[in-house]
C-alpha positions as CSV (number, residue, x, y, z in Angstrom):
1,M,14.6,-14.6,-61.0
2,P,11.8,-17.0,-61.3
3,R,13.6,-18.9,-58.2
4,V,13.3,-15.8,-56.4
5,R,9.7,-15.2,-56.8
6,R,9.1,-18.8,-55.8
7,W,10.8,-18.4,-52.5
8,V,9.1,-15.3,-51.6
9,G,6.0,-16.8,-52.5
10,G,6.6,-19.8,-50.3
11,A,7.5,-17.3,-47.6
12,V,4.4,-15.6,-47.7
13,L,2.2,-18.8,-48.1
14,I,3.9,-20.1,-44.9
15,V,3.4,-16.8,-43.1
16,V,-0.6,-16.6,-44.4
17,L,-0.8,-20.6,-42.9
18,V,0.7,-19.9,-39.9
19,G,-1.5,-16.6,-39.5
20,L,-4.6,-18.6,-40.0
21,A,-3.4,-21.5,-37.5
22,L,-3.1,-18.6,-34.7
23,L,-6.6,-17.3,-35.8
24,L,-8.2,-20.4,-36.0
25,R,-6.5,-22.0,-32.7
26,P,-9.0,-22.4,-29.9
27,A,-9.0,-19.7,-27.2
28,P,-7.6,-20.6,-23.6
29,V,-10.0,-21.4,-21.2
30,R,-10.5,-18.7,-18.8
31,V,-10.3,-20.0,-15.1
32,E,-9.7,-19.6,-11.3
33,M,-6.9,-20.3,-9.8
34,G,-5.3,-21.0,-6.4
35,K,-2.2,-22.0,-4.6
36,V,-0.9,-25.4,-2.7
37,E,0.4,-24.2,0.9
38,R,2.0,-25.5,4.1
39,G,0.4,-24.4,7.1
40,R,-2.0,-25.0,9.7
41,F,-5.1,-26.8,9.2
42,V,-8.0,-26.4,11.7
43,Q,-11.4,-28.8,11.3
44,V,-14.5,-27.3,13.1
45,V,-18.4,-29.0,13.4
46,E,-20.3,-25.7,13.2
47,E,-24.1,-25.9,14.5
48,D,-26.5,-23.7,16.0
49,G,-27.1,-23.8,19.6
50,R,-28.8,-21.9,22.6
51,T,-28.0,-20.9,26.1
52,R,-29.6,-22.5,29.0
53,V,-29.5,-22.0,33.0
54,R,-27.3,-24.7,33.9
55,E,-29.4,-25.7,37.4
56,R,-33.0,-25.3,37.1
57,Y,-35.3,-25.5,39.9
58,A,-39.0,-26.1,39.8
59,V,-41.4,-25.1,42.7
60,N,-44.6,-26.9,42.3
61,A,-47.7,-26.5,44.3
62,T,-47.6,-28.4,47.6
63,L,-51.1,-28.9,48.0
64,T,-54.6,-28.8,46.3
65,G,-55.6,-25.4,46.6
66,F,-56.5,-21.8,45.8
67,L,-53.2,-19.9,44.7
68,E,-53.2,-16.3,45.6
69,R,-51.5,-13.8,43.1
70,S,-47.6,-14.1,42.5
71,R,-45.7,-12.1,44.8
72,V,-42.6,-12.3,42.4
73,A,-42.3,-11.5,38.6
74,E,-40.0,-13.1,35.9
75,G,-36.4,-11.4,36.5
76,D,-36.9,-10.7,40.1
77,T,-34.0,-11.6,42.5
78,V,-34.8,-13.9,44.8
79,D,-32.8,-15.6,48.2
80,V,-33.1,-18.7,49.8
81,G,-36.4,-18.5,51.8
82,T,-37.7,-15.3,49.4
83,L,-41.7,-15.8,49.8
84,L,-43.1,-16.4,46.0
85,A,-46.7,-17.3,46.9
86,T,-49.0,-18.5,49.3
87,I,-51.8,-21.2,48.8
88,R,-54.8,-21.4,50.6
89,P,-56.0,-25.1,51.3
90,L,-59.4,-26.4,50.2
91,A,-61.8,-27.3,53.3
92,P,-61.8,-29.3,55.0
93,P,-58.4,-30.6,54.4
94,L,-59.2,-34.1,55.4
95,L,-57.6,-36.9,53.6
96,D,-59.2,-40.5,52.9
97,A,-56.6,-43.3,53.1
98,R,-55.5,-43.9,49.9
99,M,-54.4,-40.3,49.3
100,R,-52.9,-40.4,52.6
101,Q,-51.1,-43.2,51.6
102,E,-49.9,-41.8,48.4
103,L,-48.8,-38.6,50.1
104,E,-46.7,-40.6,52.5
105,A,-45.2,-42.8,50.0
106,R,-44.2,-39.2,48.1
107,M,-42.5,-38.4,51.3
108,G,-40.9,-41.5,51.5
109,A,-39.7,-41.2,48.0
110,A,-38.5,-37.7,49.1
111,E,-36.4,-38.8,51.9
112,A,-34.6,-41.6,49.8
113,A,-33.8,-39.1,47.1
114,R,-32.4,-36.7,49.8
115,S,-30.0,-39.9,51.2
116,S,-28.7,-40.3,47.4
117,A,-28.0,-36.4,46.9
118,E,-26.2,-36.3,50.3
119,A,-24.1,-39.5,49.0
120,V,-23.5,-38.2,45.3
121,V,-22.4,-34.9,47.4
122,A,-20.0,-37.2,49.4
123,T,-18.5,-39.1,46.2
124,A,-18.5,-36.0,44.5
125,E,-16.5,-34.1,47.3
126,S,-13.8,-37.0,47.4
127,A,-13.4,-36.5,43.5
128,W,-12.8,-33.3,44.1
129,R,-10.3,-33.7,46.7
130,F,-8.3,-36.2,44.7
131,A,-8.6,-33.4,41.5
132,R,-7.6,-31.0,43.6
133,A,-4.4,-33.1,44.6
134,E,-3.6,-33.8,40.8
135,A,-3.7,-30.5,40.0
136,E,-1.1,-29.5,42.4
137,R,1.2,-32.2,42.0
138,A,1.0,-31.8,38.1
139,R,2.1,-28.1,38.7
140,T,5.1,-29.0,40.6
141,L,6.0,-31.5,37.9
142,E,5.7,-28.9,35.1
143,Q,7.9,-26.5,37.1
144,Q,10.5,-29.3,37.8
145,G,10.4,-29.9,33.6
146,A,9.1,-33.4,34.5
147,M,5.6,-33.7,32.8
148,A,4.2,-31.9,29.8
149,R,2.2,-28.6,29.4
150,R,-0.6,-30.3,28.0
151,D,-0.5,-33.0,31.5
152,R,-0.8,-30.2,33.5
153,E,-3.6,-28.6,31.4
154,N,-5.7,-31.6,31.7
155,A,-5.2,-32.2,34.9
156,E,-6.7,-28.7,35.7
157,L,-9.1,-29.5,33.6
158,A,-10.4,-32.5,35.6
159,L,-10.2,-30.1,38.9
160,Q,-12.6,-27.8,37.2
161,T,-15.0,-30.6,35.8
162,A,-14.5,-32.0,39.5
163,T,-15.4,-28.4,40.9
164,R,-18.5,-28.2,38.7
165,S,-19.8,-31.7,39.9
166,L,-19.4,-31.0,43.1
167,E,-21.8,-27.7,42.5
168,A,-24.1,-29.5,40.7
169,A,-24.1,-32.0,43.2
170,R,-24.9,-29.5,46.2
171,A,-27.3,-28.0,44.2
172,D,-29.2,-31.1,43.8
173,A,-29.1,-32.1,47.5
174,H,-30.1,-28.6,48.3
175,R,-33.4,-29.3,45.9
176,A,-33.9,-32.9,47.6
177,V,-34.0,-31.4,50.7
178,H,-36.8,-28.4,49.2
179,E,-38.6,-31.5,47.8
180,L,-38.8,-33.3,51.1
181,Q,-40.2,-30.2,52.6
182,Q,-43.0,-29.9,50.3
183,A,-44.0,-33.4,50.4
184,R,-44.4,-32.7,54.3
185,A,-46.5,-30.0,53.9
186,A,-48.4,-31.7,51.6
187,L,-49.3,-34.4,54.1
188,L,-49.7,-31.6,57.1
189,G,-51.7,-29.9,55.0
190,G,-53.8,-32.0,54.3
191,G,-54.9,-33.7,57.7
192,G,-51.6,-35.0,59.0
193,T,-51.7,-32.4,61.6
194,R,-54.6,-31.1,64.3
195,E,-53.8,-27.7,63.8
196,P,-53.6,-27.2,59.9
197,R,-52.8,-24.1,58.6
198,E,-54.7,-21.3,56.6
199,R,-52.2,-20.5,54.3
200,W,-49.2,-22.2,52.9
201,E,-46.2,-20.3,51.7
202,L,-44.3,-21.4,49.2
203,L,-40.5,-20.1,49.5
204,S,-37.7,-20.0,47.3
205,P,-35.1,-23.0,47.5
206,V,-32.3,-21.0,46.1
207,R,-30.4,-18.3,45.7
208,G,-30.9,-16.6,41.8
209,R,-33.3,-15.0,40.0
210,V,-37.0,-15.8,38.9
211,L,-36.8,-17.3,35.4
212,K,-40.4,-18.2,34.6
213,V,-43.6,-17.1,36.7
214,L,-46.3,-20.0,35.3
215,H,-49.2,-18.9,37.3
216,Q,-49.1,-15.3,37.4
217,S,-52.6,-14.6,38.8
218,E,-54.6,-16.3,41.4
219,G,-56.8,-19.3,40.7
220,F,-57.4,-23.1,41.7
221,V,-54.0,-25.2,41.4
222,P,-53.9,-28.8,41.9
223,A,-51.2,-30.4,43.9
224,G,-47.7,-31.0,42.1
225,E,-48.8,-28.0,39.6
226,P,-45.5,-26.3,38.3
227,L,-45.7,-22.7,39.4
228,F,-42.2,-21.2,39.1
229,E,-38.7,-21.7,37.5
230,L,-35.8,-20.3,39.5
231,G,-31.8,-20.5,38.2
232,D,-28.8,-18.4,38.2
233,P,-28.6,-16.4,34.9
234,G,-25.0,-16.1,35.6
235,R,-24.1,-20.0,35.4
236,L,-24.8,-20.5,31.7
237,E,-24.2,-23.1,29.2
238,V,-24.8,-23.9,25.9
239,V,-26.3,-26.9,24.4
240,V,-25.7,-27.7,20.7
241,D,-27.5,-30.5,18.9
242,V,-25.2,-32.4,16.1
243,L,-25.3,-35.2,14.2
244,T,-23.8,-38.4,15.4
245,A,-21.7,-38.6,12.7
246,D,-20.2,-35.4,13.8
247,A,-20.7,-36.3,17.5
248,V,-18.0,-39.5,17.4
249,R,-15.4,-36.9,16.7
250,I,-16.6,-34.7,19.6
251,H,-15.1,-34.8,23.4
252,P,-14.9,-33.5,26.6
253,G,-12.3,-30.9,26.6
254,N,-12.8,-29.4,22.9
255,E,-12.3,-26.0,22.2
256,V,-15.1,-23.8,21.1
257,E,-16.0,-20.8,19.6
258,L,-19.4,-19.1,20.1
259,V,-19.9,-16.6,17.6
260,Q,-23.4,-14.7,16.0
261,W,-24.6,-14.4,19.3
262,G,-25.5,-10.7,19.2
263,G,-22.1,-9.2,20.7
264,E,-18.9,-8.2,18.7
265,K,-16.5,-10.5,20.5
266,V,-16.2,-14.4,20.0
267,L,-16.6,-16.0,23.0
268,Q,-14.5,-19.0,23.8
269,G,-16.3,-22.4,25.5
270,R,-15.3,-26.1,26.1
271,V,-17.1,-29.1,25.6
272,R,-18.0,-30.5,28.9
273,L,-20.3,-33.2,28.3
274,E,-21.9,-35.2,25.4
275,E,-25.0,-36.7,26.1
276,P,-25.0,-40.7,25.8
277,S,-28.3,-40.9,24.1
278,A,-29.3,-39.7,20.6
279,V,-33.0,-38.9,19.5
280,T,-34.7,-38.8,16.1
281,K,-35.4,-35.2,14.7
282,V,-36.7,-34.4,11.1
283,S,-34.5,-31.7,9.6
284,A,-36.2,-28.6,7.2
285,L,-36.2,-30.7,4.4
286,G,-38.1,-33.7,6.0
287,V,-35.3,-36.2,6.6
288,E,-35.0,-37.9,9.6
289,E,-31.5,-37.2,11.2
290,Q,-29.9,-38.7,14.6
291,R,-28.6,-35.7,16.6
292,V,-27.3,-35.8,20.4
293,D,-26.7,-32.7,22.6
294,V,-23.2,-31.4,23.3
295,L,-22.9,-29.2,26.4
296,I,-20.5,-26.4,26.5
297,E,-19.4,-24.7,29.2
298,L,-18.1,-20.6,28.6
299,T,-14.7,-20.1,30.0
300,S,-14.8,-16.3,28.6
301,P,-15.1,-13.9,31.4
302,P,-18.5,-13.5,32.6
303,E,-18.7,-9.7,31.9
304,E,-18.0,-10.3,28.3
305,W,-21.6,-12.6,28.0
306,R,-23.3,-11.0,30.6
307,E,-26.1,-9.6,27.8
308,L,-26.6,-13.3,27.4
309,G,-29.9,-15.3,28.8
310,D,-31.3,-18.1,29.4
311,G,-32.7,-19.5,25.7
312,Y,-30.6,-17.6,23.5
313,R,-29.4,-18.4,20.0
314,V,-25.5,-19.0,19.2
315,E,-23.7,-20.7,16.4
316,A,-21.0,-22.7,18.0
317,R,-17.7,-23.9,16.5
318,I,-16.3,-26.9,18.0
319,L,-12.8,-27.6,16.9
320,V,-12.4,-31.2,16.6
321,H,-8.9,-32.0,14.6
322,Q,-6.0,-29.4,14.0
323,A,-2.6,-30.3,12.3
324,E,0.6,-27.4,12.0
325,D,2.5,-27.5,9.2
326,V,0.7,-29.4,6.6
327,V,0.2,-29.7,2.4
328,K,-3.3,-27.4,2.0
329,V,-5.0,-27.3,-1.0
330,P,-8.3,-25.3,-1.7
331,A,-11.2,-27.8,-1.7
332,S,-12.8,-26.3,-4.5
333,A,-10.1,-27.6,-6.9
334,L,-10.5,-31.3,-5.9
335,F,-12.8,-33.7,-8.0
336,R,-13.8,-36.9,-8.2
337,E,-11.7,-39.4,-10.4
338,G,-13.8,-43.1,-9.8
339,E,-13.1,-44.0,-6.2
340,S,-10.2,-41.3,-5.8
341,W,-9.6,-37.8,-6.0
342,A,-7.7,-35.7,-8.5
343,A,-7.0,-31.8,-9.3
344,F,-5.7,-30.0,-12.1
345,V,-2.4,-28.5,-12.0
346,A,-1.6,-25.3,-14.5
347,M,2.0,-26.1,-15.8
348,D,3.1,-24.0,-18.5
349,G,-0.6,-22.7,-19.8
350,R,-1.8,-25.7,-19.8
351,A,-4.1,-28.1,-17.5
352,R,-2.4,-31.3,-16.0
353,K,-4.6,-33.6,-14.1
354,Q,-2.8,-34.8,-11.1
355,A,-4.4,-37.5,-9.0
356,V,-4.4,-36.7,-5.3
357,Q,-4.6,-38.6,-1.6
358,V,-6.7,-36.1,0.8
359,A,-6.6,-37.0,4.6
360,A,-8.8,-34.3,5.7
361,S,-11.3,-31.6,4.9
362,N,-13.1,-28.8,6.5
363,G,-15.1,-27.6,3.3
364,L,-12.7,-24.8,2.6
365,E,-9.4,-26.6,2.6
366,A,-8.1,-30.1,2.5
367,V,-5.0,-31.6,3.7
368,V,-3.0,-33.7,1.0
369,H,-0.5,-36.7,1.7
370,S,0.5,-36.7,-2.1
371,G,0.0,-35.6,-5.7
372,L,0.4,-32.1,-5.0
373,A,3.5,-29.9,-3.8
374,P,3.2,-26.0,-1.8
375,G,3.8,-23.4,-4.6
376,D,1.5,-25.5,-6.9
377,T,-1.2,-23.8,-9.1
378,V,-4.2,-25.5,-9.5
379,I,-7.5,-25.0,-11.3
380,L,-10.5,-24.2,-8.7
381,Y,-14.2,-25.3,-9.6
382,P,-13.2,-27.2,-13.1
383,G,-15.8,-27.4,-15.0
384,D,-16.7,-29.2,-18.5
385,R,-14.4,-27.2,-20.8
386,V,-11.4,-28.5,-18.8
387,H,-9.5,-31.3,-19.3
388,D,-6.0,-32.7,-19.5
389,G,-3.6,-30.6,-21.7
390,V,-6.2,-28.2,-22.7
391,R,-4.8,-24.4,-22.6
392,V,-6.0,-22.0,-19.8
393,A,-5.3,-18.8,-18.5
394,V,-6.6,-16.7,-15.3
395,R,-9.7,-15.4,-15.8
396,S,-10.2,-11.5,-15.2
397,T,-11.6,-10.6,-11.5
398,S,-12.5,-6.7,-12.7
399,S,-15.5,-8.0,-14.4
400,P,-18.1,-10.7,-13.6
401,S,-18.4,-11.4,-17.7
402,A,-14.9,-11.6,-18.4
403,G,-14.8,-15.5,-18.2
404,Q,-16.8,-18.3,-17.7
405,A,-18.7,-18.9,-14.2
406,P,-18.1,-21.6,-12.0
407,S,-19.5,-25.0,-13.0
408,P,-22.4,-25.9,-10.4
409,A,-22.0,-29.6,-11.3
410,G,-18.3,-29.6,-10.7
411,R,-19.0,-27.6,-7.3
412,G,-21.6,-29.9,-6.0
413,E,-19.7,-33.0,-6.9
414,R,-16.7,-31.4,-4.7
415,E,-18.6,-30.2,-1.8
416,G,-20.6,-33.9,-1.5
417,G,-17.6,-35.8,-1.7
418,L,-15.5,-34.1,0.9
419,E,-18.2,-33.8,3.8
420,G,-17.3,-37.4,4.0
421,Q,-13.6,-37.1,4.4
């Protein structure tokens, strides 16, 4: 009987000890978890941009005189030859030798600019004819199965670029002719003719709309003073200034999405040109940055963005890299481990630290080459309480106070490090 009592007492003691161990064991760390997946990865450069009329024309005062009140207002539609304003030259309209030389030199420069513009037009026409022939050849080869679709699309893109270049060259040639006419008018109006005019008319050199009227009221203006800006709002482009570190990954032809412009639809665009020179700008935090302008042409139908005007703000997402069927992990699961990356994988209720090789990141997702496999459960925003072997449990999402908030230190380390990938 005493032996039975000893056995019973020992069993009770064991039960009590086990219960105490369970009560005193630390509770599992509440964490957020995510999944490693396989799928499509997209990397973009996001920056604010602004719209602008692609070809702008400045109409200046042809001579020094009294400008009468403008005949047009901002937003008015004009055609070639539309009267914009008139100038009454100062009397007497005679020139001294020095001023005459200056006006003659100006007219000579205008004639040289016109000749140069005509040569550029001829070159652009030759490039356009070649691009058109290449595009037609590419379509034929694709139909025969002898050319890839991407090569045909590149040929059509080259044709579109050549077409735009030809249009711009013709517009520049037309503007050069107009500037030559202005130079001749200044020379004749200042005494180059025996019958000086009482009024000189300023005519529109292009068809479009009046973007700005710089002198609405009448008054004195010197020769060369800007008076009007003209252009066609139906031919807009988007200018986005990006960091030079991002610009090296952007190339003509990259696809672009334009959002936050005021409309419901996402507008589509394509990088047309990246300007060759960067400028130094100061950020809102007072840091000097090297930035460069990227020019984007709109490829969406004009009826989708007709509400846009000159100088409107947009947000551009420039596609710089995409990959199909890759292993992706939420970027918030990654953290620095020395010079490498690591993540905590949830296995059997415990956190296991795993070294990870990261290939690329877009801030939300990261492509991994090794260390993780599709289907793995990773811990998001690992804080100081998470370490190798610690027990973990999923944090409840029904109440904000159900678990520990993400560690700001851990998140800052993760975001700051992945930007360099």
